[in-house]
C-alpha positions as a Markdown table, in Angstrom:
| # | Residue | x | y | z |
|---|---|---|---|---|
| 1 | Met | 29.6 | 233.9 | 245.6 |
| 2 | Asn | 27.7 | 237.3 | 245.4 |
| 3 | His | 29.6 | 240.9 | 246.1 |
| 4 | Val | 28.6 | 243.5 | 248.3 |
| 5 | Tyr | 29.9 | 247.1 | 248.3 |
| 6 | Thr | 29.8 | 250.0 | 250.6 |
| 7 | Ala | 31.2 | 253.3 | 249.9 |
| 8 | Ala | 32.9 | 254.4 | 252.5 |
| 9 | Ser | 33.0 | 258.0 | 250.5 |
| 10 | Ala | 30.1 | 260.7 | 250.4 |
| 11 | Asp | 33.0 | 261.9 | 247.2 |
| 12 | Pro | 30.4 | 261.9 | 243.9 |
| 13 | Tyr | 33.4 | 261.1 | 241.8 |
| 14 | Glu | 35.0 | 258.7 | 243.3 |
| 15 | Asn | 31.8 | 256.6 | 243.9 |
| 16 | Leu | 30.6 | 257.1 | 240.5 |
| 17 | Ala | 34.0 | 255.9 | 239.6 |
| 18 | Val | 34.0 | 253.0 | 241.9 |
| 19 | Glu | 30.7 | 251.9 | 240.1 |
| 20 | Glu | 32.2 | 252.2 | 236.6 |
| 21 | Tyr | 34.6 | 249.9 | 237.8 |
| 22 | Leu | 32.4 | 247.3 | 239.2 |
| 23 | Leu | 30.7 | 247.3 | 235.7 |
| 24 | Asp | 34.1 | 246.6 | 234.2 |
| 25 | Thr | 34.9 | 243.9 | 236.8 |
| 26 | Ala | 31.8 | 242.3 | 237.8 |
| 27 | Asp | 31.0 | 238.5 | 237.2 |
| 28 | Val | 28.8 | 237.7 | 240.1 |
| 29 | Pro | 25.8 | 239.8 | 241.1 |
| 30 | Thr | 27.1 | 242.6 | 243.0 |
| 31 | Leu | 24.9 | 245.2 | 245.1 |
| 32 | Tyr | 26.9 | 248.7 | 245.2 |
| 33 | Leu | 25.4 | 250.8 | 248.5 |
| 34 | Trp | 26.1 | 254.6 | 248.6 |
| 35 | Gln | 25.8 | 258.4 | 249.4 |
| 36 | Asn | 26.8 | 261.8 | 247.9 |
| 37 | Asp | 27.0 | 264.7 | 250.0 |
| 38 | Arg | 25.5 | 268.0 | 248.6 |
| 39 | Thr | 25.7 | 267.1 | 244.9 |
| 40 | Val | 23.5 | 267.1 | 241.2 |
| 41 | Val | 24.1 | 263.8 | 239.3 |
| 42 | Val | 22.9 | 264.8 | 235.5 |
| 43 | Gly | 21.9 | 261.7 | 232.9 |
| 44 | Arg | 24.6 | 261.0 | 230.4 |
| 45 | His | 23.4 | 263.4 | 227.8 |
| 46 | Gln | 21.6 | 266.1 | 229.4 |
| 47 | Asn | 22.4 | 269.8 | 229.4 |
| 48 | Ala | 24.3 | 270.5 | 232.8 |
| 49 | Trp | 23.9 | 274.3 | 232.2 |
| 50 | Ala | 19.8 | 273.8 | 231.6 |
| 51 | Glu | 19.5 | 271.0 | 234.2 |
| 52 | Cys | 20.4 | 272.9 | 237.6 |
| 53 | Asp | 20.9 | 276.1 | 238.8 |
| 54 | Leu | 24.5 | 276.2 | 239.5 |
| 55 | Ala | 24.6 | 279.5 | 241.3 |
| 56 | Tyr | 22.5 | 278.2 | 243.7 |
| 57 | Leu | 24.3 | 274.5 | 243.8 |
| 58 | Glu | 27.6 | 276.5 | 244.3 |
| 59 | Ser | 26.0 | 278.9 | 247.6 |
| 60 | Phe | 26.0 | 275.9 | 249.4 |
| 61 | Glu | 29.0 | 274.2 | 247.9 |
| 62 | Gly | 27.9 | 271.5 | 246.1 |
| 63 | Arg | 28.8 | 269.6 | 243.3 |
| 64 | Leu | 27.8 | 268.8 | 240.0 |
| 65 | Ala | 28.7 | 265.4 | 238.6 |
| 66 | Arg | 27.4 | 263.1 | 235.4 |
| 67 | Arg | 26.7 | 259.6 | 235.5 |
| 68 | Leu | 27.1 | 256.6 | 232.7 |
| 69 | Ser | 23.3 | 256.0 | 232.8 |
| 70 | Gly | 20.5 | 257.9 | 231.0 |
| 71 | Gly | 17.6 | 259.6 | 232.2 |
| 72 | Gly | 16.8 | 262.6 | 234.3 |
| 73 | Ala | 18.8 | 264.8 | 236.6 |
| 74 | Val | 18.5 | 264.0 | 240.6 |
| 75 | Tyr | 20.0 | 265.7 | 244.0 |
| 76 | His | 21.9 | 263.3 | 246.3 |
| 77 | Asp | 22.7 | 264.4 | 249.9 |
| 78 | Leu | 23.2 | 262.5 | 253.0 |
| 79 | Gly | 19.3 | 262.0 | 253.4 |
| 80 | Asn | 19.2 | 259.9 | 250.5 |
| 81 | Leu | 20.7 | 256.3 | 249.9 |
| 82 | Asn | 22.0 | 255.4 | 246.3 |
| 83 | Phe | 22.1 | 251.4 | 245.6 |
| 84 | Thr | 23.7 | 250.1 | 242.2 |
| 85 | Phe | 23.0 | 246.5 | 241.2 |
| 86 | Val | 25.7 | 245.4 | 238.7 |
| 87 | Met | 24.8 | 241.8 | 236.8 |
| 88 | Pro | 26.1 | 239.6 | 234.4 |
| 89 | Arg | 24.2 | 240.8 | 231.1 |
| 90 | Val | 22.9 | 236.8 | 231.3 |
| 91 | Leu | 21.2 | 237.8 | 234.9 |
| 92 | Tyr | 20.0 | 241.2 | 234.2 |
| 93 | Asp | 16.3 | 241.4 | 235.1 |
| 94 | Gln | 14.8 | 244.8 | 235.6 |
| 95 | Ala | 11.8 | 243.1 | 237.1 |
| 96 | Arg | 14.0 | 241.1 | 239.7 |
| 97 | Gln | 16.2 | 243.7 | 240.4 |
| 98 | Thr | 13.2 | 246.3 | 241.5 |
| 99 | Ala | 11.6 | 243.6 | 243.5 |
| 100 | Val | 14.6 | 243.3 | 245.9 |
| 101 | Leu | 14.0 | 247.3 | 246.9 |
| 102 | Leu | 10.2 | 246.5 | 247.3 |
| 103 | Asn | 10.2 | 244.1 | 249.7 |
| 104 | Ala | 13.3 | 245.6 | 251.4 |
| 105 | Val | 11.1 | 249.2 | 251.8 |
| 106 | Lys | 8.4 | 246.6 | 252.7 |
| 107 | Arg | 10.2 | 245.4 | 255.5 |
| 108 | Cys | 10.4 | 248.7 | 257.2 |
| 109 | Gly | 6.9 | 249.5 | 257.5 |
| 110 | Ile | 6.2 | 251.2 | 254.3 |
| 111 | Ser | 3.9 | 249.6 | 251.2 |
| 112 | Ala | 5.6 | 250.7 | 247.9 |
| 113 | Gln | 4.8 | 250.1 | 244.5 |
| 114 | Met | 6.7 | 250.3 | 240.9 |
| 115 | Ser | 5.1 | 253.3 | 238.7 |
| 116 | Gly | 6.0 | 253.6 | 234.8 |
| 117 | Arg | 8.9 | 252.3 | 233.9 |
| 118 | Asn | 11.7 | 253.9 | 236.8 |
| 119 | Asp | 9.8 | 255.1 | 239.5 |
| 120 | Leu | 9.0 | 253.2 | 243.2 |
| 121 | Thr | 5.7 | 255.2 | 244.7 |
| 122 | Ala | 4.7 | 255.1 | 248.3 |
| 123 | Asp | 1.3 | 257.1 | 249.4 |
| 124 | Gly | 1.3 | 258.2 | 245.7 |
| 125 | Arg | 4.2 | 260.0 | 246.1 |
| 126 | Lys | 7.9 | 259.1 | 244.7 |
| 127 | Phe | 10.7 | 258.2 | 246.6 |
| 128 | Ser | 13.0 | 256.5 | 244.1 |
| 129 | Gly | 14.1 | 256.9 | 240.4 |
| 130 | His | 16.1 | 254.6 | 238.3 |
| 131 | Ala | 18.1 | 254.5 | 235.6 |
| 132 | Phe | 20.1 | 252.2 | 233.4 |
| 133 | Cys | 23.6 | 251.4 | 232.0 |
| 134 | Met | 24.3 | 248.3 | 229.3 |
| 135 | Arg | 27.6 | 246.9 | 228.3 |
| 136 | Pro | 27.9 | 244.2 | 225.9 |
| 137 | Gln | 28.9 | 241.5 | 229.1 |
| 138 | Thr | 27.3 | 243.4 | 232.1 |
| 139 | Ala | 24.5 | 245.9 | 233.1 |
| 140 | Tyr | 23.7 | 247.9 | 236.0 |
| 141 | His | 20.2 | 249.1 | 237.8 |
| 142 | His | 21.0 | 252.0 | 240.0 |
| 143 | Gly | 19.1 | 254.8 | 241.7 |
| 144 | Thr | 18.2 | 257.1 | 244.6 |
| 145 | Leu | 16.3 | 256.0 | 247.7 |
| 146 | Leu | 14.9 | 259.2 | 249.6 |
| 147 | Leu | 15.3 | 258.6 | 253.6 |
| 148 | Asp | 15.5 | 262.2 | 254.6 |
| 149 | Thr | 16.6 | 264.2 | 251.4 |
| 150 | Asp | 16.7 | 268.0 | 252.0 |
| 151 | Leu | 13.4 | 268.4 | 249.6 |
| 152 | Glu | 13.6 | 272.2 | 249.6 |
| 153 | Arg | 17.1 | 272.6 | 248.3 |
| 154 | Met | 16.8 | 269.7 | 246.0 |
| 155 | Thr | 13.6 | 271.0 | 244.2 |
| 156 | Arg | 15.1 | 274.6 | 244.1 |
| 157 | Val | 18.4 | 272.9 | 242.5 |
| 158 | Leu | 16.6 | 271.1 | 240.1 |
| 159 | Thr | 15.7 | 273.1 | 237.2 |
| 160 | Val | 12.8 | 271.2 | 235.8 |
| 161 | Asp | 11.5 | 271.9 | 232.2 |
| 162 | Ala | 8.1 | 273.3 | 231.9 |
| 163 | Ser | 7.1 | 271.3 | 229.5 |
| 164 | Lys | 7.6 | 267.7 | 231.7 |
| 165 | Leu | 5.8 | 269.2 | 233.9 |
| 166 | Gln | 3.0 | 269.6 | 232.1 |
| 167 | Ser | 3.4 | 266.4 | 230.2 |
| 168 | Asn | 3.2 | 264.8 | 233.7 |
| 169 | Ala | 0.3 | 266.3 | 234.5 |
| 170 | Val | 2.0 | 267.7 | 237.6 |
| 171 | Ala | 2.3 | 271.0 | 239.8 |
| 172 | Ser | 5.0 | 270.9 | 241.3 |
| 173 | Val | 8.1 | 268.3 | 241.7 |
| 174 | Arg | 7.4 | 268.9 | 245.5 |
| 175 | Ala | 4.2 | 267.5 | 245.2 |
| 176 | Arg | 4.9 | 264.7 | 244.1 |
| 177 | Val | 8.0 | 263.3 | 246.3 |
| 178 | Val | 8.2 | 261.8 | 249.9 |
| 179 | Asn | 11.0 | 261.3 | 252.4 |
| 180 | Leu | 10.0 | 257.7 | 254.0 |
| 181 | Arg | 11.1 | 259.1 | 257.1 |
| 182 | Glu | 7.8 | 261.0 | 256.7 |
| 183 | Leu | 5.7 | 257.2 | 256.3 |
| 184 | Asn | 8.5 | 255.7 | 259.0 |
| 185 | Pro | 10.1 | 258.4 | 261.4 |
| 186 | Ala | 12.4 | 255.7 | 263.2 |
| 187 | Leu | 13.7 | 254.9 | 259.4 |
| 188 | Thr | 17.6 | 255.5 | 259.2 |
| 189 | Val | 20.2 | 254.5 | 256.7 |
| 190 | Pro | 21.5 | 252.3 | 258.2 |
| 191 | Val | 18.6 | 250.5 | 259.1 |
| 192 | Leu | 17.8 | 251.1 | 255.1 |
| 193 | Ala | 20.8 | 249.8 | 254.2 |
| 194 | Glu | 20.4 | 246.6 | 256.1 |
| 195 | Ala | 16.9 | 245.9 | 254.5 |
| 196 | Val | 18.6 | 246.2 | 250.9 |
| 197 | Leu | 21.3 | 243.7 | 251.6 |
| 198 | Asp | 18.9 | 241.7 | 253.2 |
| 199 | Ala | 16.3 | 241.6 | 250.3 |
| 200 | Phe | 19.4 | 241.1 | 247.8 |
| 201 | Ile | 20.4 | 238.0 | 249.5 |
| 202 | Arg | 17.3 | 236.6 | 249.7 |
| 203 | Glu | 16.6 | 237.3 | 246.2 |
| 204 | Tyr | 20.1 | 236.0 | 244.7 |
| 205 | Gly | 22.0 | 234.1 | 247.6 |
| 206 | Pro | 24.9 | 234.9 | 250.2 |
| 207 | Cys | 27.3 | 237.4 | 249.4 |
| 208 | Glu | 30.2 | 238.6 | 250.5 |
| 209 | Pro | 32.2 | 242.0 | 250.9 |
| 210 | Ile | 34.7 | 242.9 | 248.7 |
| 211 | Thr | 37.6 | 245.3 | 248.4 |
| 212 | Val | 37.7 | 248.1 | 245.2 |
| 213 | Pro | 41.1 | 249.0 | 244.3 |
| 214 | Asp | 42.6 | 252.4 | 244.0 |
| 215 | Val | 40.3 | 254.2 | 241.5 |
| 216 | Ser | 42.2 | 257.9 | 241.3 |
| 217 | Lys | 42.7 | 257.5 | 237.6 |
| 218 | Leu | 39.0 | 256.8 | 236.6 |
| 219 | Arg | 37.7 | 259.8 | 239.7 |
| 220 | Glu | 39.9 | 261.9 | 237.4 |
| 221 | Lys | 37.6 | 261.4 | 234.9 |
| 222 | Tyr | 34.1 | 262.0 | 236.4 |
| 223 | Ala | 35.8 | 265.1 | 238.4 |
| 224 | Ser | 37.0 | 266.6 | 235.2 |
| 225 | Trp | 35.2 | 270.1 | 233.7 |
| 226 | Asp | 35.5 | 267.9 | 230.2 |
| 227 | Trp | 33.2 | 265.1 | 231.4 |
| 228 | Arg | 30.5 | 267.3 | 234.1 |
| 229 | Tyr | 29.6 | 269.8 | 231.2 |
| 230 | Gly | 31.1 | 269.1 | 228.1 |
| 231 | Glu | 31.5 | 271.3 | 225.6 |
| 232 | Thr | 28.3 | 272.9 | 223.3 |
| 233 | Pro | 29.6 | 273.6 | 219.7 |
| 234 | Lys | 28.1 | 276.5 | 217.4 |
| 235 | Phe | 25.0 | 276.2 | 215.8 |
| 236 | Asp | 23.0 | 277.3 | 212.9 |
| 237 | Ala | 19.8 | 275.0 | 213.8 |
| 238 | Ala | 18.0 | 274.1 | 217.6 |
| 239 | Phe | 14.9 | 271.5 | 217.7 |
| 240 | Lys | 13.6 | 270.6 | 221.1 |
| 241 | Thr | 10.5 | 268.3 | 221.8 |
| 242 | Arg | 9.0 | 266.3 | 224.9 |
| 243 | Phe | 8.4 | 262.2 | 223.7 |
| 244 | Pro | 6.4 | 260.1 | 226.3 |
| 245 | Trp | 9.7 | 258.6 | 226.8 |
| 246 | Gly | 11.3 | 261.6 | 227.4 |
| 247 | Gly | 12.6 | 265.5 | 226.4 |
| 248 | Leu | 15.1 | 265.7 | 223.1 |
| 249 | Glu | 16.9 | 268.3 | 221.9 |
| 250 | Val | 19.1 | 268.5 | 218.7 |
| 251 | Leu | 21.8 | 271.4 | 217.8 |
| 252 | Leu | 23.0 | 271.2 | 214.4 |
| 253 | Thr | 26.5 | 272.9 | 213.1 |
| 254 | Leu | 25.7 | 273.3 | 208.9 |
| 255 | Arg | 28.5 | 274.3 | 206.3 |
| 256 | Asp | 27.2 | 274.1 | 202.2 |
| 257 | Ala | 23.7 | 272.9 | 203.0 |
| 258 | Tyr | 25.2 | 269.3 | 205.0 |
| 259 | Val | 25.2 | 268.9 | 208.8 |
| 260 | Thr | 28.9 | 269.2 | 210.5 |
| 261 | Asp | 28.4 | 269.0 | 213.7 |
| 262 | Val | 25.8 | 267.2 | 216.0 |
| 263 | Arg | 24.9 | 267.6 | 219.5 |
| 264 | Val | 21.8 | 265.7 | 221.4 |
| 265 | Phe | 20.8 | 266.1 | 224.8 |
| 266 | Ser | 17.9 | 264.0 | 226.5 |
| 267 | Asp | 16.7 | 262.6 | 229.6 |
| 268 | Ala | 16.0 | 259.5 | 227.7 |
| 269 | Leu | 16.7 | 256.5 | 229.5 |
| 270 | Asp | 18.2 | 254.6 | 226.7 |
| 271 | Glu | 21.7 | 255.8 | 227.2 |
| 272 | Thr | 22.5 | 255.1 | 223.7 |
| 273 | Leu | 20.3 | 257.5 | 221.7 |
| 274 | Ala | 22.2 | 260.4 | 221.9 |
| 275 | Gln | 25.4 | 258.4 | 220.2 |
| 276 | Thr | 23.3 | 256.7 | 217.4 |
| 277 | Leu | 21.0 | 259.9 | 216.9 |
| 278 | Thr | 24.9 | 261.7 | 216.3 |
| 279 | Gln | 25.7 | 259.1 | 214.2 |
| 280 | Glu | 22.8 | 259.0 | 211.8 |
| 281 | Leu | 22.9 | 262.8 | 211.4 |
| 282 | Thr | 26.5 | 263.9 | 211.0 |
| 283 | Gly | 27.1 | 264.3 | 207.4 |
| 284 | Leu | 23.8 | 264.5 | 206.0 |
| 285 | Pro | 22.5 | 266.9 | 203.2 |
| 286 | Tyr | 19.9 | 269.3 | 205.4 |
| 287 | Arg | 16.9 | 268.3 | 203.8 |
| 288 | Pro | 14.0 | 266.8 | 205.4 |
| 289 | Asp | 13.8 | 263.9 | 202.8 |
| 290 | Ala | 17.5 | 262.9 | 203.7 |
| 291 | Ile | 16.9 | 263.1 | 207.5 |
| 292 | Arg | 13.7 | 261.3 | 207.7 |
| 293 | Gln | 15.5 | 258.6 | 205.7 |
| 294 | Ala | 18.5 | 258.1 | 207.7 |
| 295 | Ile | 17.2 | 258.4 | 211.4 |
| 296 | Ala | 15.4 | 254.8 | 212.2 |
| 297 | Arg | 13.3 | 255.6 | 215.1 |
| 298 | Glu | 10.3 | 256.8 | 213.4 |
| 299 | Asp | 9.1 | 259.0 | 216.1 |
| 300 | Ile | 12.1 | 261.1 | 215.8 |
| 301 | Ala | 12.2 | 260.9 | 212.2 |
| 302 | Ala | 8.7 | 262.8 | 211.5 |
| 303 | Trp | 9.3 | 265.2 | 214.1 |
| 304 | Leu | 13.0 | 265.9 | 212.9 |
| 305 | Ser | 12.4 | 266.5 | 209.2 |
| 306 | Gly | 9.0 | 267.9 | 209.9 |
| 307 | Glu | 10.8 | 270.8 | 211.7 |
| 308 | Ile | 13.6 | 271.6 | 209.3 |
| 309 | Thr | 12.1 | 275.1 | 207.6 |
| 310 | Pro | 14.0 | 277.5 | 204.7 |
| 311 | Thr | 14.3 | 279.7 | 207.6 |
| 312 | Val | 17.5 | 278.2 | 208.6 |
| 313 | Thr | 20.3 | 279.6 | 206.3 |
| 314 | Pro | 23.0 | 276.8 | 206.4 |
| 315 | Gly | 26.8 | 277.4 | 205.9 |
| 316 | Thr | 27.6 | 280.7 | 208.4 |
| 317 | Ser | 29.6 | 278.4 | 211.4 |
| 318 | Ser | 32.9 | 278.7 | 210.6 |
């Protein structure tokens, strides 16, 4: 039988630990419903310092968290319902999982559509963004459902790259998002959660509630400074751009004209991109031809090799 788990805690570190536990253990379709209180959650390979106004976040006792999946930073509060579909890889189907959400919202009296690769919209505005994490045997598809989120706080705490706004042709974040309660004032989190569960059962069949063991050790990882902020090494060269699929920033440390250390930041949905690019670049001669040949992604190879100029002097870091 399929599984459902509803978090009792609004602690982001515990909830993300539970999500990873489910990803590691699920052998049947599993629906996980959860909420975080006053939290900015950044994507797996984002620069937390650049994505969030940390001083403002601390001013209202908010917390910073980092998830396993790629994608961009999001703000969670108790006016937001989070969902995670955890699937065996053989059953993972993004379109099918998205249909569950569209049917759930329809049951709540709201007409919604899929927009692009990872957004749901209603009345022309976004109320749900999605991200994904793939493992050899399992995968998850998770995201937000804005119900009654503090949008003013959300737009102030998230630091949006100007190039992202320009490329998406939007004047502001606030103008392009909507709370579902604006479209159905009677809607509540429990009602929306019940609608998602009902749509999940209709799509995948009966499910039963499950218990989750103690995840305190895994929670320690998610709450740790190293996981949330990471380390930005000294670097000699920095390159930044935006592709149609997301932003990319590459920092290179150089010694004796070779790349000795790499740090990659991105809001791309592909959570493997940063690791792959790091492996491809580490140890290379700092030459355009070497970099272009080493990078498998043609768009990244063409951009990065074209950015390298003699103005950067290798071997300055210690």
